[in-house]
C-alpha positions as CSV (number, residue, x, y, z in Angstrom):
1,X,-40.1,89.3,-56.2
2,X,-41.5,89.0,-59.7
3,X,-40.5,86.0,-61.8
4,X,-38.9,87.8,-64.7
5,X,-36.9,86.1,-67.4
6,X,-33.1,86.4,-67.4
7,X,-33.1,88.5,-70.6
8,X,-35.7,91.0,-69.1
9,X,-33.7,91.2,-65.8
10,X,-30.6,91.9,-67.6
11,X,-32.3,94.6,-69.8
12,X,-33.7,96.2,-66.8
13,X,-30.2,96.3,-65.2
14,X,-28.7,97.8,-68.4
15,X,-31.6,100.5,-68.3
16,X,-31.0,101.4,-64.6
17,X,-30.5,105.0,-65.6
18,X,-33.9,105.1,-67.4
19,X,-36.0,102.2,-65.9
20,X,-38.9,102.7,-68.2
21,X,-36.7,102.3,-71.3
22,X,-35.7,98.7,-70.5
23,X,-37.5,97.3,-73.6
24,X,-35.0,99.1,-75.7
25,X,-32.1,97.3,-74.0
26,X,-33.5,93.8,-74.8
27,X,-31.1,93.5,-77.8
28,X,-28.2,94.6,-75.7
29,X,-29.0,91.9,-73.2
30,X,-29.3,89.3,-75.9
31,X,-25.8,90.3,-77.2
32,X,-24.3,89.8,-73.7
33,X,-26.1,86.4,-73.3
34,X,-24.7,85.4,-76.8
35,X,-21.2,86.4,-75.7
36,X,-21.4,84.1,-72.7
37,X,-23.1,81.2,-74.5
38,X,-19.8,79.4,-74.9
39,X,-18.4,78.4,-71.4
40,X,-14.8,79.3,-70.6
41,X,-12.3,76.9,-69.1
42,X,-13.4,77.6,-65.5
43,X,-17.0,77.1,-66.4
44,X,-16.4,73.8,-68.2
45,X,-14.5,72.6,-65.2
46,X,-17.4,73.4,-62.9
47,X,-20.3,71.9,-64.9
48,X,-21.9,70.6,-68.2
49,X,-21.2,73.0,-71.1
50,X,-24.1,71.5,-73.1
51,X,-26.5,72.2,-70.3
52,X,-25.2,75.8,-70.1
53,X,-25.5,76.3,-73.8
54,X,-29.1,75.1,-73.8
55,X,-30.0,77.4,-70.9
56,X,-28.6,80.4,-72.8
57,X,-30.4,79.3,-75.9
58,X,-33.7,79.3,-73.9
59,X,-33.0,82.8,-72.5
60,X,-32.2,84.1,-75.9
61,X,-35.5,82.7,-77.3
62,X,-37.3,84.8,-74.6
63,X,-36.2,87.9,-76.4
64,X,-38.8,87.2,-79.0
65,X,-41.7,87.1,-76.6
66,X,-40.4,90.2,-74.7
67,X,-39.7,92.6,-77.7
68,X,-42.9,91.6,-79.6
69,X,-45.3,91.5,-76.8
70,X,-48.4,93.7,-77.0
71,X,-47.2,95.6,-73.9
72,X,-43.9,96.6,-75.4
73,X,-44.8,97.1,-79.0
74,X,-42.8,95.6,-81.9
75,X,-39.5,96.5,-80.4
76,X,-36.3,96.6,-82.4
77,X,-35.8,94.4,-85.5
78,X,-32.8,92.7,-83.8
79,X,-29.9,90.6,-84.9
80,X,-28.7,87.1,-84.8
81,X,-27.5,85.7,-81.5
82,X,-23.9,86.9,-82.1
83,X,-25.1,90.3,-83.1
84,X,-23.4,90.1,-86.4
85,X,-26.4,89.8,-88.9
86,X,-29.2,92.4,-88.8
87,X,-32.6,90.7,-88.8
88,X,-35.6,92.8,-90.0
89,X,-38.9,92.1,-88.2
90,X,-40.3,90.1,-91.2
91,X,-37.2,87.8,-91.1
92,X,-38.4,85.9,-88.2
93,X,-41.7,84.0,-87.9
94,X,-43.9,83.7,-84.8
95,X,-41.8,80.5,-83.8
96,X,-39.5,81.8,-81.0
97,X,-37.0,79.1,-81.9
98,X,-36.4,81.1,-85.2
99,X,-34.2,83.4,-83.2
100,X,-31.8,80.6,-82.3
101,X,-29.5,78.6,-84.6
102,X,-28.8,75.4,-82.9
103,X,-25.7,73.6,-84.0
104,X,-25.1,70.1,-82.6
105,X,-21.9,69.3,-84.5
106,X,-21.2,68.6,-88.1
107,X,-22.7,65.7,-89.9
108,X,-20.5,63.5,-91.8
109,X,-21.0,63.9,-95.6
């Protein structure tokens, strides 16, 4: 079995009806991952929520390398991790971390 990233595996699953079109489903996969980034009650009871969020952030960062690889072209422009703000292709630099906004709590003013 190939070692594909979570976001690619999810995109391929979403494109099951048209397997060659999986790169067009990367943003849909990212949206799903963003939805599950915050663990629910059962998930928090089973394990560490901070680790889960860090893992989802890592999977979301992979969308940059997948959708902008030479094999797949420039791909869609995309959106923020919650899918609320459209990001044109020039809004994000070549640093994969630009796709993720990490919030580790509010700092006291």
